[in-house]
C-alpha positions, 0 to 999 in steps of 0.5 A: 516386656512392659507394654507402652500402655502400662504405667510403672515407676520406671516409666514415670521416672523416665518421663520426668527425666525428659523434662528440663532440669529447671522444672519441678515435675510431679507425675501421678498415675491412678487407677480407680475401681468404683462399685455401688449398690443401692436398694430401696423398699426391697428393690435393687435400684442400682448396681454399678462397677466402673474402672477409670485410670489416667495420669495427672502431671503437675510442674513448677516453672519460674514460680508458677504451677502448670497442670495437665491430665490424660487418660491415654498413658502411652509414652507419646501422650504422657510426654505431650501432657508433660509439655502441655503442663509446662506451657501452661506454667510459662503462660501464667508466668508472663502475667502472674505477680504472686509467684510460688516461693518454692517447696519446703524440703522434707523426707519423701516417700519411697516404696509400696504402701498398702492398707491392711484389709481383712477380706480384700474388697476385690476378692469379695464377689458382687453377688455377696455384696448385693446379698448383704445389702439387701439383707440389711434393708429387708431387716430394717423394714421388719421393724414396726412403724417403718414405712421406707428403708434404703441401703447403699454400699459404695467402695473406692479402690485406688492404685496410685503410682507417684513420682517427683523430680526431687525423689518421691517414688511411691506405689499406693493401694488404698481401699475405702468401702462404706455402708449407710442405711436410712429408715423412715418411720410413720404414724398417721400423718407424722413421720421421722427419718434416721440414718447410720452407717460406717465408712473405713479404710480396709476390707469387707470384714473390717467394714462390719467388725464392730456391728453387722449389716443387720445390727445397723438396720435394727438400730436405725429402724428402732431409733426412727420409731422411738423418735416418732413420739419425741418432742423438740427441745426448747432453744437455749444456751446450755450444757451439752454432752456431744457424742463422738460423731458430733465431736468429729463434725466440730473438729473437722468443719469448725476447726480443721478447715480454719487450720488449713494453711491456704484458708489461713493465708486467705484470712481465717480466724486462726491467722497469726495465732500460733502459740496462743490459747484457743481452747480449754487445756483439756483439748488436744485436737489432731489431724492424722494420716493414721487411724489413731485410737481406733482402726480403719478410719476413712481418712487414713492415707500413708502418703499424700499426693506430693509424696510426703509421709502422712503423719500426725499433726497436732493443731491444738495441744492442751488448748494452745494452737500449735500448727496449721495443715500444710502442703509443701508450698504453704510450708515454705511460706510459713517456714514450717514442715510439710504435714502430708495434707496435699490431696487430690481426689482424682488424677484429673485434680491438682492436690489441695490442702485437705484434712485426713482423720481429724479428732479430739484426743480422749482424756480421763472422764467417763460418760456416766460421770458427765451425766451425773455432774450435769444439773440441766443439759442435753446429750446430743447424738447422731451428727448430720451435715452442718456448716461453719464460716471463717470466724469459727461460727457453726451450725450442725444438725443432730439426729437425736437428743436426750434431756439430762436433768439432775444427773439423769438421762430423761426422755429422748427428743428429736434431733435439732441444731447446735450452734455457736463459735467453735473456739468459745465452745472449745474454751468451755470444755470442762470434761473429756471422755476416756473412750474414742470413736470415729463418727463421720466416715460415710461422708466426703469433704467438699472443698472444691473437690471431694475427699474421703475424711473421718473425724471423731473423739470421746464424749465431750461436755461443753456449752453451746446453743441448742435449737428447737421451739420456744 
């Protein structure tokens, strides 16, 4: 017998059937398990396990949205929350002039969707996780010149049930672990830091499938030490070869946000430009719910939080703007297909248009040829945070830079900023690499609420401004 506290697809469908037939209803149950481990200089500073659960209910009544959420999943509480949401929508309907035109029709998800895991996170004990995180942090401190090291592990495991009054019935299992390590190297009064890590969708052994925990530690510590004697590059507009992490940051921050349909409606630089050339014909830029070209990308989802299958959307194809990113509501406005980009971080959040895995597709060039054919420029690696505005102007930080002169990589230089207009930079692209990596999986996108995303691409040669000293 099913407990009155235990949400099931059938119970959520029964809840929807109790609402008026004129109301569009969307019920999303979420149980989230969160684990965190943080170690600094040999001390375990935090070990935390937490489980939260509840239901978010969204309704569309007479062209207005209403939303309510509760952590009490008894039938009585859920019905009360449903009618709270309907009441909110009706109150808004009395005063709101701009009404929702409707929701675009599409095939809605039915079934069970489980991300593949090698080493299911819930089956790996916290003792093993603490041991491996401590091992990585200790390995970093063994490297010469390292004054401080810190290591963080975090996992989010979501179990969702999603039903809508027009046919979605999905059960979703979504595990997302991440690992990051930071080292501070010092010599006299000089110090410099370096960070690296990995964030994925998958299991414990997927997390370290490319590099081990101690490999990350060794590489970060070594890079911090090598940067101690490095100089900053001079500021100039020049040829840049961007690594996959920098390409992913550009694709996400400077292009992807401009293509989110709600931002387009607010006046982003891409408004009215579908079908126009906005980049070099070497550039195909995609947002994808799947882990194309590489496994286990952090932004991978099977179904969005409106019950739409999360497939591949080509934003730019061969340099031409082809599509925006849509919810069902925005797709109706643009007379387009929903793209599976409506995402909510928690059951207490309403779905917003959000990216998933945003990247530039590889072509046929290789890194060695890019370097060989560059007379003067810089190889830019290690994406840090950055910012971009509605016109595509951006400024991003990098961790390390290498001078390229006469087709050869010269000395390492300290990380700095790169800047420019994203579309001018994409129009300047003249070489696109043949390999692919994701590079921003440890981060979260912060558009009103967090969202786990990823971005990447091949190495890419373009023209932009590199910061530094004059």
